[in-house]
N, C-alpha and C positions, 0 to 999 in steps of 0.2 A: 161392412160399414167403413173401416178404416181406410181401405184404398180409396173410397169415393171421397171421404172428407180430404185426404190428401190432394187428390187432383183438383178438387175445387180450390183449395188454397193456392195451389200453383197457377191455375188460371187466374184467379183474383189478382195474384201479383204481376202476372203478365200484363193484365188489363191496366193496371196502375202504372206500370213503367211505360206502357204504350200510350196512355193518355197524358202522362206528365211529361214525357220526354220532349224536349224542343225539336228534336229531329222530325217528329211525327205532326208538328203544327205546320199547316200548309202556308201560314202567313210569314214565317220566319225564314231567314236565309240559312242555307246548309254550309256548315263550316267543315273543312276537311283538315287533316294534320299536315298537308303540304303547304298550307298558307293561302290556297285560291278559295275565293268565296263568290257565291252568285246572289246578287241582290234579288230579293223577293219583293213583296208589296209594302212589307214593313221597313221602316228605317233601321240601320245597323246600330244607331246610338241607343234604341230602346231595348236592345238584346239583353244587357246585363240586367236591367230592371225586371224584365220578364223571368229571367232565370232566377232572380232573387225571390220573386213573388212565387214562382213555381216550387221553389225548394221548401218553402214553408209548408206547403201541402204535400210533400213527397212521403211516400212511405219509408220507414227507415230501411227497408230491404234496398231501395234504389239510391240511399244516400251517397254512396261511392261513385256511382255513375254520375249523378248530378254534379259532384264536385270535379270530376275530371272534365264534364262539359263546360262548367264556368271557367275553369282554367284555360280551356281552349279558346273559349269566346274572348276572354281577356287578351290573350297573346294575339288572336286575330284582330282585335280592335287597334293594339298597338303597332302592328306591323303595316307599313304602306303597302297599299295594293298594287302588285307588279303585273299581275295578269289581266288582260282585258275583261271587261264584264260581260255577262251573257247578253244575247241579242234580245231577250225579253225586257221590255221597256224598264229603264233605269231612271231613278230619281236623280235630279241635279244635285251637285255637290252642296252640302249643308256646311254650317259652321263648324260641326264636330270633325268633318273631313280635313278642314284647313287648320286645326289646332296643333300646336307643336307636339312633339313627342314627350312622354312623361320623363320625369328625372331618373326612373328605373332604367329605361330603355336607352338613355344617352350613353354614349361612350365616353368614359373619362379621358380627358386629354393629358397626355404624359407631360409632366413638369420637367423642364430641362433645368438642371442644376448648373449654375455657372458661379465661380469664385472670382472674387476681386483680385485683380493682379496688384502687385506692388509698385507698378509704374506710376511715377509722378507723385507717390505718397513718401514723404521724408520719414524716416524711422525716429521714435522719440529718444534723445539722447539723455541717458543717465548723468545726473551731476556727478562730477568728479570731486570728492572731498579731499582737502588737504588742509593742514594746520596754517593759521594765518601769518605767522611770522617765522616758518620754518627755515627758509633760506637765510634770513638774517641771524637767526640762531645758529644755524650750521656754520656760518661764515665766522661767528665769534668762537665757536668751539675749535675750529681749524686754527685760529689765531692763537689760542690758549693751548693748542697742542703742536705748535710749531717747532717747539724745541725737541720733541720726541724723546723725552727722558723719563717716561713712565715705566714701570716695571715690565708692562707687556711689550715695549719696544725693544728692550734689551734681553728679555727671558721669556719671551711668549713662544708659541708652538713654531713660528718661522725661524726662531734661532736655536731650537734644541736638537736638531738633526746633525748628522755628520754630512757635510757638503762633499766629502770625498768618497764616500760610500756608493755602492751601485744604486741605480735609480729604484729598484724595488725595495731595497733596504732603506733608503731616504723615506719613501713614503710610508714603509712600515713605521719608522721611528717618528714621523708626524702624527701618525694615529695614536701611538703609545703616548706620546706627550700630551695629546688632547684628553685620552683617557684617564691620565694621571692627574689633569689639571682640574677636574671636577671637585667642587667644594675644597680647593687648595689654592693657596696663594702662589704666584708665579716664581718667587724665590725658590719655595720648597719643590715646586715641579722641576725647576732647572737643576737644582742639586740632585735630585733623584734621576733625572736623565743623564746627568754627567757619569753618575755611578754605573748606570745601566750600559752606557756606551763604552765605559771602560772595561766592563764584564763582556760585552758583547751583546749588542741591542739588535738581534735578528730573529726570525721566526724560529730557526733551528735552535739557536742558543736559549731562547725562552722555553722552549719545549724540553730542553735537556737539563734546565736548572731546576731543582727541587723547590717546593713551596717556601720552606724556611729561608733559604738563601735569597730567593726572590724578594721575600717580605722584608729582609734586611737591606736589600738594595733600594727599594722604593720608600722605606720608612723615613720620614714621618708623615707622608701624604695622608690626606683624609680618606678614612675607610680603606686603609691599606691591605687588610685582610680580604675584602671582597674584591679588590681591584686585582689582587694575586690570581683569584679564581677566573676573573673575566680575562686577564692576560693569556692564561693558559687556554682557556677555551676558544678565544679568538685566534690565537697562533694556530691551534690544531684546526680550526676551520678554513683558515687562510691557506694552510699547507695542503689541505685535502682537496678543497674546491677551487681555489685561486692560484695555486702553485706557488705560494709564498708571498704573492703580491696582495694589495689591497684592492676591493672592488671600485669600478670606475663609475658608480651611479649612487645616488642617495638611497635608492632602495636596497640595494645590496649592502651598504655601509650600515644601515639602520638594523639590519637583520643580525648583525654581529652582536655577541654579548657585551653589555656595557657601553654601547655606542648609541647616543641619542640624535635628535635632529640637529642640535647646535654643533655637535662634533662632525657630523655628516657634512653639513654645508661648508664648515671650516676646513675639512680635509679635501673636500673637492676643490676648494680654492687654492689652498696651499699645495698639496700634493698633485692635484691634476691640472691646476691652472684654469679652472672652470668655474664660472658664476652659477651656482644652482639655486641659491636662496641666500637670506641674511642669517648670519650666525648670531642668535640671541641668547645672551648669558645673563646673569644676575645685574650686572652693570647696565646693559642695554635695556633690559626689561625695567629697570628702576628709573633710569633717565628719561626714557620715552613717556612713561607715565608722569613723570614730574614736569616735563616741558609742554605737555598737553599735545603730544605727537600722535595720539590715538583718538579715533572717534569717540570711543567710550573706555573707561578704564578696564584694564586686563588683570588677570589673577595668575597668569602663568607665563613663563618665556615663549612656550609655543604659541599661545593666543597673540602674544606680542608680535611675533614674527609674522603671523598672517595678516595682523592689522598694518603692520608697516609695509608689507609687500603690496598692499592694495593701492597706496598712493605714491610710496616713494620710487622715484625713477630708478630703473634697473642699473644704470651705470653708477650708482652710488652704493649698491648692495655690497660690494667688496670692502669699501672705504668705511662705512658706517661703523663696523664692529670695532676696529681698533681705535677709531676716533673716540667713540663713547666709552670703551673700556679704559683707556688711558685717561680720559676725562673724569670717570667715575673713581679712578685710584688717586687722582691728585686734587680734585676740586669738589665734584659732586659725590661726597662720601656717602656711604650708606647711613652713618650716624654722624650728626653734626656737620652737615655740608658747609662748605665755606663759601656762602652766598655772598658775602660782603666784597669777595675779591673776584667774583665771577662776572664776566662781561653781559651775561644774560640776566642779571638781577632785576632789570626793570621790564623785561617781557616774559619772564618765566612765571607762570601762575602759582608756582610752589616756593617762590623765593621768599626767605625770612618767615616762612611758617612753621619751620620744624626748629624749636628751641632746644638747646642743650639740656639733657635730663640731669646731668651732674657736671660738677666743676672738672675741667681737664686736669690730668695729672701733671706734676712738674716734670719738664723735659719732653713731653708729647709735642708733636708738630702744632697742635692747636693752642699751645699754653703761650703766655707772652714771652717766655725765655726761649722760644723755639729758634730764635735768630742766633742763639749762642752756638759755639761748636758742641757737637754731641759728644757725650763722654760715656764711659762704661759705668755700669752700676755701682761698683764699689767706689769710683771716683766721685760719682754724684753724692753718695751717702757722705763721704768724708767732706766734700765741699759744704754740704748742708749743716753738718756739725761744726765746721770752722765758722760760717757765718753766724750761727746761733751763738757760739762763745764770744764772738766781737759784739753782738747787740745785747745779748742777755747773759751776764756772768752767772756761772753755776753757784748755787748756795753752798757755803762751807758746812760741813757736819757738826753739831752741837752735841758734846757729851752729856751724860746725865748729871754728874757733879756740877758742871757749869750751869745747867738749868736751874738746880737748886740754890746755887749761890745768887742767881739773878732774882729768884723768888724771895730769898731772905732780904736781899738789899731792897726790893719793893715794899716788903712788909715794914722793914725799919723807917723807911722814908714815909 
């Protein structure tokens, strides 16, 4: 019984496939995989609808075959007929034959990307900022500095090296004077350099001198103990890497112990005669902020240097340092600036805004008696005592017995 039932089921499935397959319907067109089709009695436009209706009644066994046939029918409808139709009577072209291809069958056009050229387009110019009255203010500073009698003019780094020494020794002495000038007045730096030159200010002599002797030679410069270490380390590096000479670039100078950007730019200008940047110390930093020469206030000399180099013409970079340093030493003082004698008092935004915190001492440059000849400290004390004896006589001492007699006489009266 089992073989008979199986054969019946197989026969039934074959009949279903035979009856439902569109290939066995005589009124439909036969579609091949090659894309050729022969038109039958029915229109090709109704093929998909027939396949859809037929699929609903298909046995699950033939669902795979029906899907393949539907896909082939869809592809055949979308392809344009390239082969000639069969000789068996053909229907005339209908509207479905003249319809455009679907969006899926269209080939996407390749987009050609083109970039706009810069021809004919003017670049946008960035606004160049500069202080409003800086040229007028600079002219006044030059006028006030025309005497060149500030300490930097006579005792600066340009005056501290030995002019008769070899070139590499002169350059080394310039670097040493700049290293000693940090946090130190020019007078103290010049005195220390004079003692060093008498001892022998060269790379070899610095390395051969012990720390105690070197400290006594540069004392009393600011932070003299730290500067002794920097001088030894820098001298050893110069002898090992540069043959006893100093580097000829800002990058090389900054890598030396105890050398900062200000010293590097000044050394490039004095020792190598090259303008690499503006040497900004505490005077240049202070005066630039007071005059409003910066787009926004700065907090460090390095920020001031970058801000000045953005707008100040390069031909003024080597001049601006000694101009402002001398101006800061004589007129635009750190405390109690002399705004009343400054030619920029009407254009400086900081003029007359810094009031003195305390009364100036007698004999100081800011005191009313500053026009008198300067005297030594013992002479000043004796002069003050002499003037006081003239104006206010000293009281005579009174003995206790004399006081008793005065009291008795007051009581009797």
